[in-house]
PDB file of N, CA, C and O in Angstrom, chain B, residues numbered from 101:
ATOM      1  N   MET B 101       0.846  -1.271   0.078  1.00  0.00           N
ATOM      2  CA  MET B 101       0.430   0.296  -0.238  1.00  0.00           C
ATOM      3  C   MET B 101       1.076   1.563   0.284  1.00  0.00           C
ATOM      4  O   MET B 101       1.916   1.903   1.117  1.00  0.00           O
ATOM      5  N   THR B 102       0.278   2.082  -0.603  1.00  0.00           N
ATOM      6  CA  THR B 102       1.268   3.986  -0.778  1.00  0.00           C
ATOM      7  C   THR B 102       0.754   4.278   0.287  1.00  0.00           C
ATOM      8  O   THR B 102      -0.181   3.868   0.975  1.00  0.00           O
ATOM      9  N   GLN B 103       1.912   5.473   0.352  1.00  0.00           N
ATOM     10  CA  GLN B 103       1.515   6.470   1.410  1.00  0.00           C
ATOM     11  C   GLN B 103      -0.270   6.881   1.033  1.00  0.00           C
ATOM     12  O   GLN B 103      -0.818   6.220   0.150  1.00  0.00           O
ATOM     13  N   PRO B 104      -1.072   7.995   1.770  1.00  0.00           N
ATOM     14  CA  PRO B 104      -2.549   8.389   1.886  1.00  0.00           C
ATOM     15  C   PRO B 104      -2.362   9.303   1.342  1.00  0.00           C
ATOM     16  O   PRO B 104      -1.258   9.635   1.775  1.00  0.00           O
ATOM     17  N   GLN B 105      -2.726  10.198   0.478  1.00  0.00           N
ATOM     18  CA  GLN B 105      -2.600  11.378  -0.692  1.00  0.00           C
ATOM     19  C   GLN B 105      -2.623  12.480   0.597  1.00  0.00           C
ATOM     20  O   GLN B 105      -2.623  11.959   1.712  1.00  0.00           O
ATOM     21  N   PRO B 106      -2.635  13.495   0.555  1.00  0.00           N
ATOM     22  CA  PRO B 106      -3.018  14.320   1.255  1.00  0.00           C
ATOM     23  C   PRO B 106      -4.067  14.375   1.862  1.00  0.00           C
ATOM     24  O   PRO B 106      -4.942  13.927   1.120  1.00  0.00           O
ATOM     25  N   GLY B 107      -4.600  14.771   3.098  1.00  0.00           N
ATOM     26  CA  GLY B 107      -5.527  14.363   3.161  1.00  0.00           C
ATOM     27  C   GLY B 107      -6.586  12.892   4.008  1.00  0.00           C
ATOM     28  O   GLY B 107      -7.731  12.562   4.316  1.00  0.00           O
ATOM     29  N   GLY B 108      -4.728  12.324   4.039  1.00  0.00           N
ATOM     30  CA  GLY B 108      -5.590  11.232   4.587  1.00  0.00           C
ATOM     31  C   GLY B 108      -6.382  10.088   3.876  1.00  0.00           C
ATOM     32  O   GLY B 108      -6.854   9.160   4.532  1.00  0.00           O
ATOM     33  N   TRP B 109      -6.528  10.180   2.400  1.00  0.00           N
ATOM     34  CA  TRP B 109      -7.177   9.324   1.526  1.00  0.00           C
ATOM     35  C   TRP B 109      -6.057   8.237   0.940  1.00  0.00           C
ATOM     36  O   TRP B 109      -4.909   8.678   0.890  1.00  0.00           O
ATOM     37  N   PRO B 110      -6.260   6.875   0.494  1.00  0.00           N
ATOM     38  CA  PRO B 110      -5.677   6.371   0.243  1.00  0.00           C
ATOM     39  C   PRO B 110      -5.911   6.685  -1.430  1.00  0.00           C
ATOM     40  O   PRO B 110      -6.737   7.524  -1.791  1.00  0.00           O
ATOM     41  N   ASP B 111      -5.197   6.017  -2.264  1.00  0.00           N
ATOM     42  CA  ASP B 111      -5.128   6.404  -3.501  1.00  0.00           C
ATOM     43  C   ASP B 111      -5.863   5.749  -4.081  1.00  0.00           C
ATOM     44  O   ASP B 111      -5.915   4.594  -3.658  1.00  0.00           O
ATOM     45  N   GLU B 112      -7.183   6.219  -5.811  1.00  0.00           N
ATOM     46  CA  GLU B 112      -8.255   5.402  -4.906  1.00  0.00           C
ATOM     47  C   GLU B 112      -7.961   3.819  -6.304  1.00  0.00           C
ATOM     48  O   GLU B 112      -8.952   3.308  -6.825  1.00  0.00           O
ATOM     49  N   ARG B 113      -6.925   3.460  -6.559  1.00  0.00           N
ATOM     50  CA  ARG B 113      -6.819   2.171  -7.415  1.00  0.00           C
ATOM     51  C   ARG B 113      -6.303   1.572  -5.690  1.00  0.00           C
ATOM     52  O   ARG B 113      -5.733   0.493  -5.852  1.00  0.00           O
ATOM     53  N   GLU B 114      -6.332   1.847  -4.599  1.00  0.00           N
ATOM     54  CA  GLU B 114      -6.806   0.766  -3.601  1.00  0.00           C
ATOM     55  C   GLU B 114      -7.741   0.735  -2.877  1.00  0.00           C
ATOM     56  O   GLU B 114      -7.871   0.037  -1.872  1.00  0.00           O
ATOM     57  N   LEU B 115      -8.690   1.708  -3.451  1.00  0.00           N
ATOM     58  CA  LEU B 115      -9.731   1.538  -2.351  1.00  0.00           C
ATOM     59  C   LEU B 115     -10.546  -0.439  -3.194  1.00  0.00           C
ATOM     60  O   LEU B 115      -9.997  -1.174  -4.015  1.00  0.00           O
ATOM     61  N   PRO B 116     -12.025  -0.631  -2.442  1.00  0.00           N
ATOM     62  CA  PRO B 116     -12.238  -1.696  -2.665  1.00  0.00           C
ATOM     63  C   PRO B 116     -12.964  -0.764  -3.829  1.00  0.00           C
ATOM     64  O   PRO B 116     -12.777   0.428  -4.071  1.00  0.00           O
ATOM     65  N   ARG B 117     -13.946  -1.806  -4.533  1.00  0.00           N
ATOM     66  CA  ARG B 117     -14.551  -1.569  -5.845  1.00  0.00           C
ATOM     67  C   ARG B 117     -15.183  -0.860  -5.540  1.00  0.00           C
ATOM     68  O   ARG B 117     -15.091   0.350  -5.748  1.00  0.00           O
ATOM     69  N   LEU B 118     -16.158  -1.543  -4.849  1.00  0.00           N
ATOM     70  CA  LEU B 118     -17.848  -0.992  -4.223  1.00  0.00           C
ATOM     71  C   LEU B 118     -17.652   1.202  -3.652  1.00  0.00           C
ATOM     72  O   LEU B 118     -18.464   2.105  -3.854  1.00  0.00           O
ATOM     73  N   LEU B 119     -15.905   1.278  -2.779  1.00  0.00           N
ATOM     74  CA  LEU B 119     -16.396   2.876  -3.130  1.00  0.00           C
ATOM     75  C   LEU B 119     -15.387   3.685  -3.983  1.00  0.00           C
ATOM     76  O   LEU B 119     -15.503   4.887  -4.225  1.00  0.00           O
ATOM     77  N   ALA B 120     -14.052   2.618  -4.553  1.00  0.00           N
ATOM     78  CA  ALA B 120     -14.340   3.384  -6.409  1.00  0.00           C
ATOM     79  C   ALA B 120     -15.373   3.247  -6.933  1.00  0.00           C
ATOM     80  O   ALA B 120     -15.146   3.430  -8.129  1.00  0.00           O
ATOM     81  N   ASP B 121     -16.506   3.012  -6.785  1.00  0.00           N
ATOM     82  CA  ASP B 121     -16.942   3.519  -7.732  1.00  0.00           C
ATOM     83  C   ASP B 121     -18.581   4.178  -6.819  1.00  0.00           C
ATOM     84  O   ASP B 121     -19.776   4.089  -7.103  1.00  0.00           O
ATOM     85  N   ALA B 122     -17.628   4.980  -5.375  1.00  0.00           N
ATOM     86  CA  ALA B 122     -19.150   6.011  -5.015  1.00  0.00           C
ATOM     87  C   ALA B 122     -18.484   7.028  -5.712  1.00  0.00           C
ATOM     88  O   ALA B 122     -17.329   7.209  -6.095  1.00  0.00           O
ATOM     89  N   GLU B 123     -20.491   8.189  -5.816  1.00  0.00           N
ATOM     90  CA  GLU B 123     -19.681   9.097  -6.142  1.00  0.00           C
ATOM     91  C   GLU B 123     -19.512   9.492  -4.831  1.00  0.00           C
ATOM     92  O   GLU B 123     -19.605   8.536  -4.062  1.00  0.00           O
ATOM     93  N   GLU B 124     -19.240  10.832  -4.153  1.00  0.00           N
ATOM     94  CA  GLU B 124     -18.620  11.906  -3.703  1.00  0.00           C
ATOM     95  C   GLU B 124     -19.784  12.825  -3.664  1.00  0.00           C
ATOM     96  O   GLU B 124     -20.406  13.027  -4.707  1.00  0.00           O
ATOM     97  N   ILE B 125     -20.133  13.401  -2.554  1.00  0.00           N
ATOM     98  CA  ILE B 125     -21.289  14.292  -2.665  1.00  0.00           C
ATOM     99  C   ILE B 125     -20.844  15.382  -1.849  1.00  0.00           C
ATOM    100  O   ILE B 125     -19.701  15.298  -1.400  1.00  0.00           O
ATOM    101  N   ASP B 126     -21.591  16.470  -1.553  1.00  0.00           N
ATOM    102  CA  ASP B 126     -20.869  17.322  -0.554  1.00  0.00           C
ATOM    103  C   ASP B 126     -21.728  16.854   0.770  1.00  0.00           C
ATOM    104  O   ASP B 126     -22.837  16.323   0.716  1.00  0.00           O
ATOM    105  N   ALA B 127     -21.042  17.138   1.890  1.00  0.00           N
ATOM    106  CA  ALA B 127     -21.373  17.200   2.526  1.00  0.00           C
ATOM    107  C   ALA B 127     -21.428  18.582   3.730  1.00  0.00           C
ATOM    108  O   ALA B 127     -20.380  19.209   3.884  1.00  0.00           O
ATOM    109  N   ASP B 128     -22.288  18.870   4.289  1.00  0.00           N
ATOM    110  CA  ASP B 128     -22.675  20.144   5.542  1.00  0.00           C
ATOM    111  C   ASP B 128     -21.704  20.540   6.403  1.00  0.00           C
ATOM    112  O   ASP B 128     -20.679  19.949   6.065  1.00  0.00           O
ATOM    113  N   PRO B 129     -21.532  21.117   7.183  1.00  0.00           N
ATOM    114  CA  PRO B 129     -20.278  21.915   7.780  1.00  0.00           C
ATOM    115  C   PRO B 129     -19.490  20.829   8.852  1.00  0.00           C
ATOM    116  O   PRO B 129     -18.357  20.435   9.130  1.00  0.00           O
ATOM    117  N   GLY B 130     -20.672  20.671   9.179  1.00  0.00           N
ATOM    118  CA  GLY B 130     -20.722  19.750  10.546  1.00  0.00           C
ATOM    119  C   GLY B 130     -20.804  18.108  10.221  1.00  0.00           C
ATOM    120  O   GLY B 130     -20.574  17.165  10.978  1.00  0.00           O
ATOM    121  N   THR B 131     -21.192  18.114   8.896  1.00  0.00           N
ATOM    122  CA  THR B 131     -20.287  16.144   8.642  1.00  0.00           C
ATOM    123  C   THR B 131     -19.594  16.433   8.201  1.00  0.00           C
ATOM    124  O   THR B 131     -19.131  15.510   7.531  1.00  0.00           O
ATOM    125  N   GLU B 132     -18.798  17.761   8.031  1.00  0.00           N
ATOM    126  CA  GLU B 132     -17.480  17.722   7.120  1.00  0.00           C
ATOM    127  C   GLU B 132     -16.675  17.571   8.327  1.00  0.00           C
ATOM    128  O   GLU B 132     -15.554  17.063   8.277  1.00  0.00           O
ATOM    129  N   ARG B 133     -17.398  18.146   9.808  1.00  0.00           N
ATOM    130  CA  ARG B 133     -16.353  18.220  10.944  1.00  0.00           C
ATOM    131  C   ARG B 133     -16.254  16.953  11.322  1.00  0.00           C
ATOM    132  O   ARG B 133     -15.417  16.082  11.084  1.00  0.00           O
ATOM    133  N   ALA B 134     -16.976  16.972  11.782  1.00  0.00           N
ATOM    134  CA  ALA B 134     -17.511  15.498  12.415  1.00  0.00           C
ATOM    135  C   ALA B 134     -16.364  13.751  12.071  1.00  0.00           C
ATOM    136  O   ALA B 134     -15.738  12.934  12.746  1.00  0.00           O
ATOM    137  N   ILE B 135     -16.792  14.082  10.180  1.00  0.00           N
ATOM    138  CA  ILE B 135     -15.985  13.156   9.165  1.00  0.00           C
ATOM    139  C   ILE B 135     -14.150  13.755   9.871  1.00  0.00           C
ATOM    140  O   ILE B 135     -13.319  12.982  10.348  1.00  0.00           O
ATOM    141  N   ASP B 136     -13.983  15.216   9.722  1.00  0.00           N
ATOM    142  CA  ASP B 136     -12.653  14.977  10.145  1.00  0.00           C
ATOM    143  C   ASP B 136     -12.460  14.552  11.247  1.00  0.00           C
ATOM    144  O   ASP B 136     -11.318  14.114  11.110  1.00  0.00           O
ATOM    145  N   GLU B 137     -12.641  14.422  11.910  1.00  0.00           N
ATOM    146  CA  GLU B 137     -12.590  14.855  13.414  1.00  0.00           C
ATOM    147  C   GLU B 137     -12.564  12.655  13.491  1.00  0.00           C
ATOM    148  O   GLU B 137     -11.875  11.973  14.250  1.00  0.00           O
ATOM    149  N   ALA B 138     -13.327  12.274  12.676  1.00  0.00           N
ATOM    150  CA  ALA B 138     -13.519  10.387  13.353  1.00  0.00           C
ATOM    151  C   ALA B 138     -11.977  10.596  12.493  1.00  0.00           C
ATOM    152  O   ALA B 138     -11.067   9.975  13.042  1.00  0.00           O
ATOM    153  N   LEU B 139     -11.400  11.673  10.754  1.00  0.00           N
ATOM    154  CA  LEU B 139     -10.253  11.035  11.232  1.00  0.00           C
ATOM    155  C   LEU B 139      -8.815  11.339  12.069  1.00  0.00           C
ATOM    156  O   LEU B 139      -7.668  11.214  11.640  1.00  0.00           O
ATOM    157  N   ASP B 140      -9.003  11.523  12.628  1.00  0.00           N
ATOM    158  CA  ASP B 140      -8.172  12.496  13.501  1.00  0.00           C
ATOM    159  C   ASP B 140      -8.214  11.362  14.354  1.00  0.00           C
ATOM    160  O   ASP B 140      -7.257  10.677  13.995  1.00  0.00           O
ATOM    161  N   ASP B 141      -8.761  10.822  15.229  1.00  0.00           N
ATOM    162  CA  ASP B 141      -9.094  10.271  15.758  1.00  0.00           C
ATOM    163  C   ASP B 141      -8.159   8.551  15.210  1.00  0.00           C
ATOM    164  O   ASP B 141      -7.445   7.868  15.944  1.00  0.00           O
ATOM    165  N   TYR B 142      -8.406   8.355  14.165  1.00  0.00           N
ATOM    166  CA  TYR B 142      -8.155   7.371  13.187  1.00  0.00           C
ATOM    167  C   TYR B 142      -6.591   7.187  12.628  1.00  0.00           C
ATOM    168  O   TYR B 142      -5.827   6.312  12.219  1.00  0.00           O
ATOM    169  N   ALA B 143      -6.641   8.497  12.872  1.00  0.00           N
ATOM    170  CA  ALA B 143      -5.046   8.537  12.339  1.00  0.00           C
ATOM    171  C   ALA B 143      -4.450   8.554  14.218  1.00  0.00           C
ATOM    172  O   ALA B 143      -3.251   8.383  13.994  1.00  0.00           O
ATOM    173  N   ALA B 144      -4.480   8.582  14.694  1.00  0.00           N
ATOM    174  CA  ALA B 144      -4.362   8.331  16.072  1.00  0.00           C
ATOM    175  C   ALA B 144      -4.248   7.557  16.713  1.00  0.00           C
ATOM    176  O   ALA B 144      -3.547   7.712  17.713  1.00  0.00           O
ATOM    177  N   GLY B 145      -4.883   6.340  16.453  1.00  0.00           N
ATOM    178  CA  GLY B 145      -5.096   4.913  16.953  1.00  0.00           C
ATOM    179  C   GLY B 145      -6.689   4.238  17.397  1.00  0.00           C
ATOM    180  O   GLY B 145      -7.413   3.338  17.823  1.00  0.00           O
ATOM    181  N   ARG B 146      -6.463   5.481  16.900  1.00  0.00           N
ATOM    182  CA  ARG B 146      -8.722   5.738  18.531  1.00  0.00           C
ATOM    183  C   ARG B 146      -9.689   5.256  16.595  1.00  0.00           C
ATOM    184  O   ARG B 146      -9.455   5.542  15.421  1.00  0.00           O
ATOM    185  N   PHE B 147     -10.499   4.629  17.161  1.00  0.00           N
ATOM    186  CA  PHE B 147     -11.146   4.039  16.150  1.00  0.00           C
ATOM    187  C   PHE B 147     -12.503   4.621  16.585  1.00  0.00           C
ATOM    188  O   PHE B 147     -12.789   5.110  17.678  1.00  0.00           O
ATOM    189  N   ILE B 148     -13.604   4.398  15.038  1.00  0.00           N
ATOM    190  CA  ILE B 148     -15.291   4.093  15.685  1.00  0.00           C
ATOM    191  C   ILE B 148     -15.762   3.552  14.768  1.00  0.00           C
ATOM    192  O   ILE B 148     -15.724   4.136  13.685  1.00  0.00           O
ATOM    193  N   ARG B 149     -16.186   2.648  14.835  1.00  0.00           N
ATOM    194  CA  ARG B 149     -17.071   1.030  14.353  1.00  0.00           C
ATOM    195  C   ARG B 149     -19.111   1.959  14.981  1.00  0.00           C
ATOM    196  O   ARG B 149     -19.664   2.350  16.009  1.00  0.00           O
ATOM    197  N   CYS B 150     -19.475   1.794  13.070  1.00  0.00           N
ATOM    198  CA  CYS B 150     -20.807   1.978  13.384  1.00  0.00           C
ATOM    199  C   CYS B 150     -21.639   0.851  12.396  1.00  0.00           C
ATOM    200  O   CYS B 150     -21.892   0.546  11.230  1.00  0.00           O
ATOM    201  N   HIS B 151     -21.755   0.654  13.175  1.00  0.00           N
ATOM    202  CA  HIS B 151     -22.646  -0.145  13.001  1.00  0.00           C
ATOM    203  C   HIS B 151     -24.426  -0.892  11.881  1.00  0.00           C
ATOM    204  O   HIS B 151     -25.142  -1.893  11.869  1.00  0.00           O
ATOM    205  N   GLY B 152     -24.301   0.453  11.152  1.00  0.00           N
ATOM    206  CA  GLY B 152     -26.015   0.741  10.459  1.00  0.00           C
ATOM    207  C   GLY B 152     -25.922   1.953  10.721  1.00  0.00           C
ATOM    208  O   GLY B 152     -25.344   2.652  11.553  1.00  0.00           O
ATOM    209  N   GLU B 153     -26.822   2.128   9.573  1.00  0.00           N
ATOM    210  CA  GLU B 153     -26.569   4.226   9.864  1.00  0.00           C
ATOM    211  C   GLU B 153     -27.564   4.333  11.088  1.00  0.00           C
ATOM    212  O   GLU B 153     -27.850   5.514  10.892  1.00  0.00           O
ATOM    213  N   ASP B 154     -28.358   3.971  12.274  1.00  0.00           N
ATOM    214  CA  ASP B 154     -29.082   4.839  12.741  1.00  0.00           C
ATOM    215  C   ASP B 154     -27.731   5.161  13.261  1.00  0.00           C
ATOM    216  O   ASP B 154     -27.504   6.368  13.180  1.00  0.00           O
ATOM    217  N   GLU B 155     -26.275   4.118  14.025  1.00  0.00           N
ATOM    218  CA  GLU B 155     -25.535   4.272  14.763  1.00  0.00           C
ATOM    219  C   GLU B 155     -24.965   5.315  14.121  1.00  0.00           C
ATOM    220  O   GLU B 155     -24.237   6.049  14.790  1.00  0.00           O
ATOM    221  N   PHE B 156     -25.071   5.465  13.379  1.00  0.00           N
ATOM    222  CA  PHE B 156     -23.776   6.659  12.380  1.00  0.00           C
ATOM    223  C   PHE B 156     -24.680   7.664  12.742  1.00  0.00           C
ATOM    224  O   PHE B 156     -24.197   8.408  13.595  1.00  0.00           O
ATOM    225  N   ASP B 157     -25.999   7.999  12.348  1.00  0.00           N
ATOM    226  CA  ASP B 157     -26.734   9.074  12.879  1.00  0.00           C
ATOM    227  C   ASP B 157     -26.632   9.350  14.181  1.00  0.00           C
ATOM    228  O   ASP B 157     -26.427  10.543  14.408  1.00  0.00           O
ATOM    229  N   ALA B 158     -26.714   8.592  15.194  1.00  0.00           N
ATOM    230  CA  ALA B 158     -25.937   8.784  16.718  1.00  0.00           C
ATOM    231  C   ALA B 158     -25.458   9.311  16.689  1.00  0.00           C
ATOM    232  O   ALA B 158     -25.773  10.396  17.179  1.00  0.00           O
ATOM    233  N   LEU B 159     -23.819   9.091  15.923  1.00  0.00           N
ATOM    234  CA  LEU B 159     -22.638   9.045  16.585  1.00  0.00           C
ATOM    235  C   LEU B 159     -22.406  10.717  15.968  1.00  0.00           C
ATOM    236  O   LEU B 159     -21.827  11.520  16.700  1.00  0.00           O
ATOM    237  N   LEU B 160     -22.890  11.145  14.611  1.00  0.00           N
ATOM    238  CA  LEU B 160     -23.002  12.355  14.232  1.00  0.00           C
ATOM    239  C   LEU B 160     -23.415  13.982  15.420  1.00  0.00           C
ATOM    240  O   LEU B 160     -22.899  15.048  15.754  1.00  0.00           O
ATOM    241  N   ALA B 161     -24.907  13.014  15.699  1.00  0.00           N
ATOM    242  CA  ALA B 161     -25.320  13.540  17.127  1.00  0.00           C
ATOM    243  C   ALA B 161     -24.579  13.748  18.253  1.00  0.00           C
ATOM    244  O   ALA B 161     -24.873  14.613  19.078  1.00  0.00           O
ATOM    245  N   SER B 162     -24.029  13.322  18.309  1.00  0.00           N
ATOM    246  CA  SER B 162     -23.086  13.552  19.542  1.00  0.00           C
ATOM    247  C   SER B 162     -21.803  14.720  19.033  1.00  0.00           C
ATOM    248  O   SER B 162     -21.201  15.607  19.640  1.00  0.00           O
ATOM    249  N   LEU B 163     -21.769  14.361  18.047  1.00  0.00           N
ATOM    250  CA  LEU B 163     -20.655  14.883  18.045  1.00  0.00           C
ATOM    251  C   LEU B 163     -20.759  15.813  17.605  1.00  0.00           C
ATOM    252  O   LEU B 163     -19.664  16.295  17.315  1.00  0.00           O
ATOM    253  N   ALA B 164     -22.159  16.840  17.187  1.00  0.00           N
ATOM    254  CA  ALA B 164     -22.391  18.033  17.012  1.00  0.00           C
ATOM    255  C   ALA B 164     -23.222  18.668  18.359  1.00  0.00           C
ATOM    256  O   ALA B 164     -23.992  19.626  18.289  1.00  0.00           O
ATOM    257  N   ALA B 165     -22.851  17.828  19.743  1.00  0.00           N
ATOM    258  CA  ALA B 165     -23.428  17.970  21.089  1.00  0.00           C
ATOM    259  C   ALA B 165     -22.599  18.474  21.563  1.00  0.00           C
ATOM    260  O   ALA B 165     -22.754  19.408  22.351  1.00  0.00           O
ATOM    261  N   HIS B 166     -21.281  17.917  21.157  1.00  0.00           N
ATOM    262  CA  HIS B 166     -19.622  17.887  21.886  1.00  0.00           C
ATOM    263  C   HIS B 166     -19.288  18.124  21.102  1.00  0.00           C
ATOM    264  O   HIS B 166     -19.351  17.096  20.428  1.00  0.00           O
ATOM    265  N   PRO B 167     -18.683  19.234  20.254  1.00  0.00           N
ATOM    266  CA  PRO B 167     -18.173  19.879  19.544  1.00  0.00           C
ATOM    267  C   PRO B 167     -16.062  19.880  20.269  1.00  0.00           C
ATOM    268  O   PRO B 167     -15.546  20.331  21.292  1.00  0.00           O
ATOM    269  N   HIS B 168     -15.387  18.971  18.794  1.00  0.00           N
ATOM    270  CA  HIS B 168     -13.962  18.823  18.769  1.00  0.00           C
ATOM    271  C   HIS B 168     -12.975  20.237  19.738  1.00  0.00           C
ATOM    272  O   HIS B 168     -13.030  21.437  19.470  1.00  0.00           O
ATOM    273  N   PRO B 169     -12.284  19.694  20.672  1.00  0.00           N
ATOM    274  CA  PRO B 169     -11.568  20.744  21.297  1.00  0.00           C
ATOM    275  C   PRO B 169     -11.188  20.910  20.003  1.00  0.00           C
ATOM    276  O   PRO B 169     -10.104  21.357  20.379  1.00  0.00           O
ATOM    277  N   ARG B 170     -11.088  20.958  18.726  1.00  0.00           N
ATOM    278  CA  ARG B 170     -10.172  21.995  18.252  1.00  0.00           C
ATOM    279  C   ARG B 170     -10.891  22.419  16.904  1.00  0.00           C
ATOM    280  O   ARG B 170     -10.266  22.688  15.878  1.00  0.00           O
ATOM    281  N   ALA B 171     -12.723  22.461  17.054  1.00  0.00           N
ATOM    282  CA  ALA B 171     -13.223  22.574  15.910  1.00  0.00           C
ATOM    283  C   ALA B 171     -13.089  24.146  15.989  1.00  0.00           C
ATOM    284  O   ALA B 171     -12.614  24.719  16.969  1.00  0.00           O
ATOM    285  N   GLY B 172     -13.521  24.736  14.944  1.00  0.00           N
ATOM    286  CA  GLY B 172     -12.810  25.860  15.026  1.00  0.00           C
ATOM    287  C   GLY B 172     -14.712  27.661  15.443  1.00  0.00           C
ATOM    288  O   GLY B 172     -14.419  28.850  15.573  1.00  0.00           O
TER     289      GLY B 172
END
């Protein structure tokens, strides 16, 4: 595996086929912030696994209610 590109994303050639064919969407600022925080956690060796859309929505709601200390 090559080094991640700037922003922490791997080269598209290394993505699973399902992800390589996925459409990129523009997220609202709150979702972007939550994603950035999750990527920071992952880079620091911490990660969160959500089993389904309901758990993911609950995670986003929790992140919105308790902003990351570095959130501007």
